[in-house]
N, C-alpha and C positions, 0 to 999 in steps of 0.2 A: 754805514750801519746807523741805524737810527737812533736818534738822542731824546727820545722818547721815554718818558721811567716810566718802567713797567709797576702799574698796581694789581696788589693781591686783590682777590675779591675775597671780601671778608666773609667767613662759616658763620651762618646764626649759633648758639650752643643751645643744646636742649633744654626745653623746660618740660620735665617729666610730670603727667597728670595719669596718678596711678588708681584706680575706683578698687575698694574690696566688699564685692557687691554678693548680699544674702539673697541668693536666687534657691532656700530650702521649703519645703511643699506648703508651708502657710502663706510666703508670697505669693502662690496662684488664686489667694482669696480675695475679695470684693477689690478689685481690680487692681493689688500693687503691681504688681509686672508687669503689665499692660502700662502702664502708667511710666514704670520705670524703663521700659524699653522705648517709651515714644519720647521720654526725657533726655538718655543715652545718644538716641541719635539728632537728637535737637542740638546736642551738645558739642557730638563731633561732628557735624557738619559745618557746624563753627567755627570752631577751631581750623578746621582744614581749609577757611576763609580768610583766615590770618595774613597777617604781614608778618617772614619770614626774615624781615630785616635783622633786628638782633637776635630775635628768640625764635625756635624753632618748636614747637607744642607737640610734643609725644604722647601718646595714650598708650595706657595697659590694664586690662580689666582681669581681676581675679574673680572668679563666682567660687562660690561657697550651698552648694545645695546640694545633699547624697555624699558628695567628693567637692574637694577644694583642688582647684584649677587654673593653668593662665589662660582665661577666655577667648583674648585679644595679647599677644606678646606686645612687649613694649614696640609701638611704632609710630610713625612720625604719622600726626592726624591727615595730610593733606593727600599721605599714602595707604591711607584706609578704604577699601575695595567696595568696602559693604559689609556693615554690623549683622553679625549674627545675634542675631533674640535670645535674652534670656530664658531658659522655662525652670518653672516652678517645679523642683522632686528634693524629697530626701529630706536627711537631717540636717545638722545645720554646725558643720566641722569647721567652726573657725579657726580655733587652736592652728588646724594644717594651711587655712591662710594666711595668718600672721606669719608664720613658718616661711612662705612661697615672697610675699613681699620683704621677710628681710634679705632674702637670697636676694632679688632683684636688687634694693638697693644698695645693696654691698658688692654688686656685678660691675666694677668698674668697665666691663668691656661694651656693658650696654647703658651703666649712665656714668658716664666719666668723669672724672673731678671739673673739668672746666664746663659743665651743665648747670644752667643754676637751681636753683632751691625748690626737690620736688612738692608738689602738691599730694600730699595721701587724704582720698576722703575713706569713710566706714559707715557702712548704710544696714541696719537689720532691724527686723521684725519681731527678734526672739533672743531666749536665750543659746551662748555655745553649746554643743551637744560631747564636745570631746575635750581633751585634756590642753586646754588654752592658757589656763595663768600663766604658764611659763613661756610657752612660746611668745605671748603677749608682752609679757615684759623685757622678752630679749630684742624684741621689734623696737618698745616705746623707748629701750635706755641705748639706742643701737645709736652712735656718731649721727648717721647719715640722716634717720629718724628724727633725730632731736634736734636738729639745722631745716625738715621738714615742713611746710605748714599741713597743720595734720584736723581735719574736717570729720565731723560724724553729723549722721541722721538715725535720730531712732523714729521706725514705722511702725505706728500704731501703740496702741495699751502696753506690749506684753514685752517692749524692746528692753534689753538690760542697761540700764539709763547710764547704770553708777558706774558699768565699765568705757558706755561710748564716752563720757564725762572724763573719765581718765585716759580716752586716747586722745581725745581735743587737745588743744595746744595754743588756738589762736583763745587771745582774751577777749577779744574783739568778736569772735562769732562763738559761743558757747553752742552745744550741741542743740540741732533746730530737730523739733519734735514733728511731724510729719503725720498730720491726724486726718488725711484725704491724701485722694490721687492728685488734684490740685498742689497738694502743701511739697509732696515729689517734685512737681515742675519744678514752682518756684523757687526750691533747695536748688536745685541745679541753675537755674538762671541766676543763681547765683555765684555759683562756682565761675558758671563761662565769663560771667562781665567782671569779676575779680580775675582772674587769671587774663583774658585777652588787653583788660587794662596792665595788668605789668608786661605784655610783650609790648605794648605801646609807650612804656615807662623808658628815660634815659637809664635806668635801673631796675633791669625786671629780677633782682634780687627781694628790691623793695618789698614788705606786704602792702597788698591794697586796702581797701575798706572790703569790706564781707556785706553788704546789705542786700535782704532779703525782699522782695519787693509784695506788695500789698498783694491777697486774693482780688480776684474778679469776683465782685458782688452780686453781678446776674449768674455767674456758672451753680450749676445745683448742683452740689458734688456729697454723698451722703460720708459719714468720719466711716474709720477704718471700726472694728467693736473688735 
């Protein structure tokens, strides 16, 4: 009988990244939804290429436009076969999206206790159109959401900045204001860098700097109206 020791292959721990994306009708204006789709594709593609030695990045996408739904159930980024583009339509049922996010966070079959601290990202260009305050408080005050890194982006001048500021909990990353399509890309590049830096660190539970890259001065981009 062989005397060689048998080494168990360590299974990487999940690092969930959950995006709550406003896909209401107003997101169809001024190239907002197109910029968001392109930024999401880039982020998921980068996540898929990351080393899975310690952490496996998982991505879940919740959209709220007309209705709130799981656009992409939480899945390992390297297993995303193709990104189904967001379509802008309808009103802004943000409260229902908060409920979906809380249910996902609290589901220990989908996010086990061994998972690293999740990243929650909320982005919107307007005001909630449903009963959002109770679901918002329930999500914000839930144990797992309190431990998560919560980031927020206000798109254009009509976003509910007070609510978005209340959602965000990273002192180093107050809400980011996207004035044009380039800014949406810049925000998600910062998200991508922050998450991938965590996966490469000795302890992926430790927060990393959230640094938004400067805009490209030579790119022409009109501000959202």
